[in-house]
Steps between C-alpha positions, in 0.01 A plus 500: 500500500239641748569878509444546126145369529369561853668839573460659154185715485442405135424136612326552829161445358608152406738427777289617788139457381588203286656319799195591715268346241702183479497478879115548520438255222725241666307539826173454306618169348605370835152577641342314207729201580365500855143493367578214271652307792169531684311398189710189447423398856123535446524330163687187619259473798212515247662216300563294806132543608376411151712178489414395855137589475369449146209718406554774760656735249328586175678557173378865498647564840827352387513719186409811694793438735724482194350824375621678814851396408471660157364820643803545720752392246358711211603832658827350612591403144421850370705665772790257442510573122483873566779479756725299261444765226582785738806330644651454155485871447625562852805288445573658161483852645742398784735374231449825304598705805817298549584504125470881486716545803780276377489657150546845655831369645605283203830687459605377840368141446574391147849378580366235749490148364144407408374862537256452202357184662450670834307790349297291260445171681581534869275799554205297360584197708548699821175681475312180413662292776447772759130535408446124509687448827341803659148392411570148620641639826190710556265218410684266733473750786137559439423136458669436836299760673170385342540125538682463828184570712305267268746222549515568876129466530474191278777317679371550856376141495821371341717471809626141497818454291614146414823400687500830696176525690281798599587828315228773497448648151768265369448590128589864555825416667573230247458749206739747675762233579480347153537831312790622721681172471455494122616860459813453704576167333480639142684821598791291619488260208474783241742736648742484206241552236497885486880520452486227233220684316703824509810324364287350226362832393850650483614214273201550275556867484867450394392272218226730388736799492754323292230396249373854479846637441554236235213647304689811425865389514691198362729525792246369735289180522782273378421132540769438769372789704124401467596143579671605829221734593237229440708259693477739802118518453475122483717462815274737692187327393635157591588616849165676543296198374689275748405728789138526378483121491527455877305821562206375293526153656474658847221737409271250331557231765410755768188617322370144443547414866306812608202390290443216742562679832141633560354158430745336741405748772125461422515121488350440849211745432443340155504144623266583785259690288549816713502720188288502185632497137424865469685598817798296389502674164487838671783406740729365219430809279565741787816310606628525144439874496664563837800268421527629148509866616780412748678319223535819294879463482477130420293556185673830404861387545587450129354842419681657795825350376446660161412833665807501718711444187335779312521732802883437530546590132286815522659598826845490345351696209371772730821521702656650192244788502494598867859621527451726203178637658680583819800657323421656169872559435572128513533358151347171407847352440601582858246266646527233239560169674492199271295220637691181596452201269348232711534131418266214568726385785458828676 
């Protein structure tokens, strides 16, 4: 999964330089986000001043301030579009490297249930999910590094927390606590999801294989067999949907509560007029960025579940190759180990 792309010289231009380009561009976009946070603070202060003191701000000054936003965002949009175009090729080349590697060893792999799906579909999904999760992880880390000092500075005057009392730089500690609590909570609630997704893919693969065999042979794809295979698929989905029900309930409830947390902590400063509208906007935006970067696992958990399932399937796939690489005299049949049929209950 990794060696075929990152350690193969044919792909090093894409794997090494391509990854470096994605890393640099991600850093650039985080820096633009920091600039926009500062712009929003100035913009909302401008609005507050215009409303409180009519006539102090001209329409030209207001429009010029908006023009600054477009100057910053224009380059950002061009870079974002270019990055998305590049990443699509990056992901496909990673898939190509995996596809070629598995095809070289097809004689050792074709007997495995769902082998065609793993070469055709799982390679694509693995590369795509790894790229998306990797970029999100990098962006979360860079956002945390960029916005933590901003939030620390902005929250120096927010040190009175309702029901608790004096807490210096309370918003920084609140963001950390909220993110850690949510990550642990959802990890515990969703602990069964990777296994359920893996079972679901195995049931789907068994049904797909029977249908493919039925295209060339009348001995396969009989109605009773298809009915039983689809029954297994349905059973897996029912169990998985039930687990996602309470997982989604916990996730969305947690996210809605966190939307109000910064306002609760800032309530003494807001009521007393200690901060302006622009500062409040900067604080809330910075808080969202810091908390969001720490909530990487919270937002990525469904994709991580899918990736774990794909990894398990490809790992079992590659385990059939490695023994033959270590011992050329070992025939494929000697290492053939049929995969167990898992049920929804398992």
